[in-house]
N, C-alpha and C positions, 0 to 999 in steps of 0.2 A: 416467100411472103415476108420473111424477116428482113431481107435485103430491101424489099420495096418499102416496107414501113420505115426502115432506117433511112432510105433515101428521101422519103417524104419528110422526115424530121429534119434532115439536113437542108432540104429546100425551104422548109418553114423557118429554120434558124437563119438561113442566108437571105431570107426575104428582107428587102429594104424597109418596107412599111412596118414590119415587126420590129426591126432594129430601131426605127424612129420612135415607135411606141414605147419600146423598152427604155430607150434613152430619155424620152419625155417623162416616163414614170420615175426613172432614177433621179432626174433633175427635180421633179416635183417632190419626191421623197426627201431629197437633200434640202430643198427650200423649206419644206414643211418642218424638217428636223432643225434647220437653222433658226427659223422663227419660233419654234417651240422652245428651243434652248434659250434664245434671247428673251422670250416672254417669261420663262422660268427665272432667269437672272434678274429681269426687271421686277417681277413680283417679289422675289427674294430680297432685293434691295429695298423695296417699299416696306416689306415686313421688318427689315432691320432698322430702317429709319423710324418706323412707327414704334418699335420696341425701344429705341434710343430716346425718342420723344417722351414716351410713357415713363421711362425710367427717370428722365430729368424732371418731368412734372411731378412724379411721386416724391422725388427728393426735395423739390421746392415745397410741396405740401407738408412734408415732414419738418422742414426748416421753419415754415410758417407756424405749424402747430407747436413746435418747441418754443419759438419766440413768443407765441401767445401764452403758453403756459408760464414761461419765465416772467412775462409782463404781468400776468394775473397774480403770480406769487408776490411780485414786488408791490403791486397795487394793494393786495390783501395785507401785506406786512405794514405798509404805510397806513392803511385804514385801522389796523389793530393798534399801531403806535399812537395815532392821533386820538383814538377813543380812550386809551389808557391815560394819555396825557391830559385830556379833558377831565377825566375822573380824579387824577391826582391834583390838578389845579383846584378843582372844586373842593376837595378834601382839605387842602391847606388853607384855602380862603375861609372855609367854615371854621376850621380850627383856630385860625388867627382871630377871626371875629369873636368866637366864643371865648377865647382866652382874654381878649380885651374886655369883654363884658364881665367875666368872672373877676378879673383883676380890679375893675372899677367897683364891683360889689364888695370885694374884700377891703378895698381902700376907703370907701366912703360909707360903709355900713358896719354894723357890729357883727356881721357874719364871720364865722371861722371857716378855715379850709376843711376841717374835718366834717363840718355840717354840710358842705357842698360836695363831698366825695362821691356819693351815689349819683348826684345830679351830673357831675362832670363825666362819670363813667357812662351814664345814659346818653349824654350829648355826644360823647366819642363814638358810641355805637351808631347813633343816628347819622353822624357825620360820615362814618365809613360806609354805612348803608347807602347814603345819598351819593357818595363817590362811585360806588359800584353800579348804582342805578343809572347815573349819567354815562358812565363808560359803556354799559350795556345798551343804553338807548342810542348812543352814537354809533356803536358797532353794528347793532341790529342783527347779530348772530353770535353764537357761542357765548352766551351771557355768563355762564359759569366760568369760562376761561378768562374772559375780559375782567370780570369782577375779582376772580382769584388773583390774576396778575396785578391788578391795581392794588389790592390789599397786600400782596407780597412785596411789591416795590415800595409801598409806604412803610412796611415793617423794616425793610432793608435800609431805607433812608433814616428812619428813627434810630436803628441800631448803629449806623455809622456816625450819626450825630452824638449818640450817647458814648460810643467807644472812642471816637477821635476827639470830641470836645470835652467830655467829662471823664474820660479814661475809666469807664465802667462797662460791664457786660450786663446783659439781661438777667434779671433774677427769674426764678421759676414762675413767680406770679406774673411778671411781665411777659414771659414767654407764652403762658397760657392766654393772657389777654390778646396778644398779637395773633395767635392761632384763631381765637374767636373773631378778631377783626377781619381776618382773611375770609373766614366762613360767612360773616355778615356781608362782606363785599360780594362774595359769590351769589348770595341770595338777592342782593340788590341788582347785580348784573342780570340774573335770570328774569327778575321782574321787569327790568328796563327793556329787555329784548321782547318780552311778551307784550308789554304795553305799546312799544314802538311798532310791532307787527299788527297789533289791533287797530292802531290809528292809520 
């Protein structure tokens, strides 16, 4: 029985139709494996290209974002500078105008400088408040910063004029006055921002 079964197996293996089927299956399996490998390589290349494109796009977005931030910072600094410049110009225009008026009063009237001391101080505070108000209104944000910066720059200009022109330093009284000027400018800047937002 063993020999018979063994012979039948040999016959089955030597059969030409079986060989053709087996060869066809081998070829089919080879073709299937080939196309499967090629499709895998194709899909892998697509994924690599997509990953490369996404990386380039993300880098471009990062560069655009950085450029936008830098441009925003430049525009913001220009905005702050122009607002402070407007405030300083208005302060010096008001100071020059009030100085001319007071000098004319002292020249053509019997008023003395000592009698106008408190009025001059009040006019100075109003002038600094107006400068801070204008700088805050132009800036429309961070009124305390714009007003304080306007008052600080004004104090620095006066100090340089006093030191370089008259060879004198601030006295303690003048120092206190200029601290108050800066605080008044800050208050004017805050009010200017609030009113500009309200309108």
